[in-house]
C-alpha positions as CSV (number, residue, x, y, z in Angstrom):
1,M,178.3,134.6,53.9
2,G,181.9,134.7,54.8
3,S,181.0,134.6,58.5
4,Y,178.8,131.5,58.0
5,V,181.7,129.7,56.1
6,L,184.0,130.5,59.0
7,L,181.5,129.3,61.6
8,T,181.0,126.0,59.7
9,I,184.7,125.3,59.3
10,A,185.3,126.2,63.0
11,A,182.4,123.9,64.1
12,F,183.6,121.0,62.0
13,F,187.1,121.1,63.3
14,A,185.8,121.7,66.8
15,G,183.8,118.5,66.5
16,V,186.9,116.6,65.4
17,M,188.9,118.1,68.3
18,N,186.2,117.1,70.9
19,A,186.1,113.6,69.5
20,V,189.9,113.1,69.6
21,A,191.2,115.2,72.5
22,G,188.7,117.9,73.5
23,G,189.0,121.7,73.4
24,G,186.5,122.3,70.6
25,S,185.1,125.4,72.3
26,F,188.5,127.0,71.7
27,L,187.4,127.3,68.0
28,T,183.6,127.8,68.2
29,F,183.4,130.4,71.0
30,P,186.0,132.9,69.5
31,A,184.6,132.3,66.0
32,L,181.2,133.5,67.2
33,V,182.6,136.4,69.1
34,F,184.7,137.5,66.2
35,T,181.7,137.4,63.9
36,G,179.8,139.8,66.2
37,V,178.0,137.6,68.7
38,P,178.0,139.0,72.3
39,S,180.2,136.8,74.6
40,V,177.4,135.4,76.8
41,I,175.2,134.5,73.8
42,A,178.3,133.2,72.0
43,N,179.1,130.9,74.9
44,A,175.5,129.6,75.0
45,S,175.3,129.2,71.2
46,S,178.6,127.4,71.1
47,T,177.3,124.9,73.7
48,V,174.1,124.3,71.7
49,A,176.1,123.9,68.5
50,L,178.6,121.4,70.0
51,F,176.5,119.1,72.2
52,P,175.0,117.0,69.3
53,G,178.6,116.4,68.2
54,S,179.3,114.8,71.6
55,F,176.5,112.3,71.1
56,A,177.7,111.6,67.5
57,S,181.1,110.8,69.0
58,A,179.5,108.7,71.7
59,W,177.7,106.7,69.0
60,A,180.9,106.2,67.1
61,Y,182.6,105.0,70.3
62,R,179.7,102.6,71.0
63,N,181.9,99.5,70.7
64,D,184.3,100.9,73.2
65,F,181.8,101.2,76.1
66,T,182.6,98.7,78.8
67,H,181.4,97.9,82.2
68,F,183.0,100.4,84.6
69,D,183.3,98.6,87.9
70,N,184.8,101.6,89.7
71,I,182.3,104.2,88.4
72,P,178.5,104.0,89.0
73,F,177.3,105.2,85.6
74,K,173.8,106.2,86.7
75,A,175.0,108.3,89.6
76,S,177.6,109.9,87.4
77,L,175.0,110.7,84.8
78,I,172.7,112.3,87.5
79,V,175.4,114.5,89.0
80,S,176.5,115.5,85.5
81,L,173.0,116.6,84.6
82,A,172.6,118.5,87.9
83,G,175.9,120.2,87.5
84,G,175.2,121.2,84.0
85,V,172.0,122.9,85.1
86,T,173.7,124.7,87.9
87,G,176.5,126.0,85.6
88,A,174.0,127.1,83.0
89,L,172.0,129.0,85.5
90,L,175.2,130.7,86.8
91,L,176.0,131.8,83.3
92,L,172.5,133.2,82.8
93,F,172.8,135.3,86.0
94,T,176.3,136.6,85.0
95,S,176.1,140.1,83.4
96,Q,177.7,140.7,80.0
97,H,180.3,143.0,81.5
98,T,181.3,140.5,84.2
99,F,181.6,137.6,81.7
100,D,183.7,139.7,79.4
101,V,186.1,140.3,82.3
102,I,186.1,136.6,83.3
103,I,186.4,135.0,79.9
104,P,190.1,135.6,79.3
105,W,190.9,134.0,82.6
106,L,188.7,131.0,81.9
107,L,190.4,130.6,78.5
108,L,193.8,130.8,80.3
109,F,192.8,128.2,82.9
110,A,191.4,125.9,80.2
111,T,194.5,126.2,78.0
112,I,196.9,125.5,80.9
113,L,194.8,122.6,82.0
114,F,194.6,121.2,78.5
115,A,198.4,121.5,78.0
116,F,199.5,120.0,81.3
117,G,196.5,117.8,82.3
118,P,197.6,114.6,80.7
119,K,200.9,114.8,82.5
120,I,199.4,115.7,85.8
121,A,196.7,113.0,85.7
122,P,199.1,109.9,85.8
123,W,201.1,111.6,88.6
124,L,197.9,112.1,90.6
125,A,196.8,108.5,89.9
126,R,200.1,107.2,91.4
127,K,199.8,109.5,94.4
128,F,196.1,109.3,95.2
129,H,193.3,106.9,94.9
130,I,189.9,108.5,95.7
131,G,186.6,106.9,96.5
132,I,183.4,106.9,94.5
133,R,181.7,109.5,96.7
134,T,184.6,111.9,96.2
135,V,184.6,111.3,92.4
136,L,180.8,112.0,92.3
137,V,181.3,115.3,94.1
138,C,184.2,116.2,91.8
139,Q,182.1,115.2,88.8
140,Y,179.3,117.6,90.0
141,L,181.8,120.5,90.2
142,V,183.2,119.6,86.8
143,A,179.7,119.6,85.4
144,I,179.1,123.1,86.9
145,Y,182.2,124.3,85.0
146,G,181.0,122.4,81.9
147,G,177.6,124.1,82.0
148,Y,179.1,127.5,82.6
149,F,182.0,127.5,80.1
150,G,183.3,124.0,79.5
151,G,186.8,124.6,78.0
152,A,189.0,121.5,78.6
153,V,186.2,119.8,80.6
154,G,187.0,116.5,78.9
155,I,190.5,116.6,80.3
156,I,189.3,117.1,83.8
157,M,186.9,114.1,83.5
158,L,189.8,111.9,82.1
159,A,191.9,112.9,85.1
160,L,189.0,111.9,87.5
161,F,188.7,108.6,85.7
162,S,192.4,107.9,86.0
163,L,192.2,108.5,89.8
164,L,189.8,105.6,90.0
165,G,192.2,103.3,88.3
166,L,190.8,103.4,84.8
167,A,193.4,103.0,82.0
168,D,191.6,102.1,78.8
169,I,191.7,105.4,77.0
170,R,189.1,104.4,74.4
171,S,186.6,103.4,77.1
172,M,187.4,106.6,79.1
173,N,186.8,108.7,75.9
174,A,183.5,106.9,75.3
175,L,182.3,107.7,78.9
176,K,183.7,111.2,78.7
177,T,181.8,112.0,75.5
178,L,178.5,110.7,76.9
179,L,178.7,112.5,80.2
180,G,180.0,115.7,78.6
181,G,177.1,115.6,76.1
182,S,174.6,115.0,78.9
183,M,175.8,118.0,81.0
184,N,175.7,120.2,77.9
185,A,172.3,118.9,76.9
186,V,170.6,120.2,80.1
187,A,172.6,123.4,79.8
188,V,171.2,123.8,76.2
189,V,167.6,123.5,77.5
190,C,168.3,126.3,80.0
191,F,169.9,128.5,77.3
192,V,167.0,127.9,74.8
193,I,164.4,128.7,77.5
194,A,166.2,131.9,78.4
195,G,166.4,133.0,74.8
196,K,170.2,133.2,74.8
197,V,170.8,131.4,71.5
198,W,171.3,133.0,68.1
199,W,169.8,130.3,66.0
200,T,171.1,131.0,62.5
201,Q,174.7,130.9,63.5
202,T,174.0,128.0,65.9
203,F,172.3,125.9,63.2
204,V,175.2,126.4,60.8
205,M,177.7,125.3,63.4
206,L,175.6,122.4,64.6
207,L,175.7,120.7,61.2
208,G,179.5,121.1,61.1
209,S,180.0,119.9,64.7
210,V,178.0,116.7,64.1
211,A,179.9,115.9,61.0
212,G,183.2,116.6,62.6
213,G,182.3,114.7,65.8
214,Y,181.4,111.6,64.0
215,L,184.3,111.6,61.6
216,G,186.7,112.5,64.4
217,A,185.7,109.6,66.5
218,H,185.6,107.2,63.5
219,Y,189.2,108.1,62.5
220,A,190.6,108.9,66.0
221,R,192.6,105.7,66.0
222,K,194.5,106.8,62.8
223,M,195.3,110.3,64.1
224,N,198.3,111.3,66.1
225,P,196.9,112.6,69.3
226,K,200.1,114.4,70.3
227,I,200.0,116.6,67.1
228,I,196.3,117.3,67.6
229,R,196.9,118.3,71.2
230,A,199.7,120.6,70.3
231,V,197.5,122.3,67.7
232,I,194.7,122.7,70.2
233,V,197.1,124.2,72.9
234,L,198.4,126.6,70.3
235,I,194.8,127.7,69.3
236,G,193.9,128.1,73.0
237,A,197.0,130.1,73.7
238,V,196.4,132.5,70.8
239,T,192.8,132.8,71.7
240,T,193.6,133.6,75.3
241,V,196.1,136.3,74.2
242,V,193.6,137.9,71.8
243,F,190.8,138.0,74.5
244,F,193.2,139.6,77.0
245,Q,194.1,142.2,74.5
246,R,190.4,142.8,73.7
247,G,189.7,143.2,77.4
């Protein structure tokens, strides 16, 4: 029972984090591993548990969706779905031992990107302005990463949007949550078909992530994003250190 309480709390705050700034998998993935779920299954189960929260957040952001002149929405959605499938299949063909070796480095990469991404993105936007085709290729690669692991994937998408000249953070967050939820949705289908989901733990976390995702998006305007980002970076750093020690 204590494990289920831990998983519910982790999923709720992960949903809040994803709605406000991203990085929810920094809570759900280690929570599953620390309660005895193998890492590959934990990664798949975490994805299944969090993806409905993304759509709950997208619904809460529904009034912030605008027409994105610089981003072809349908094309972005298609490449996000294709990349999500590719990443999920890569995970399914990764052995448990190999993933255990890779995961601390993925966590380190995601934590560094989450910590410094918001500072790097404006600098890149000033130095570079890339075309739509390049953005779609990059979005496909981002979606592969999202389907495979997904830590800080929202930060990467926000950086891409900024390179196209988008500046409205609410609209960018709305698009980010929808595309992120879409790439995770197709990954979920792959994980379910492959039987890589532990359903009891996943269902408990799914309820928490939906509640946290909706409330997080609803109250995002009242939260201090700098404080939340600092907490997420701290969680990511601690989690990274723990997984390196476990390895």
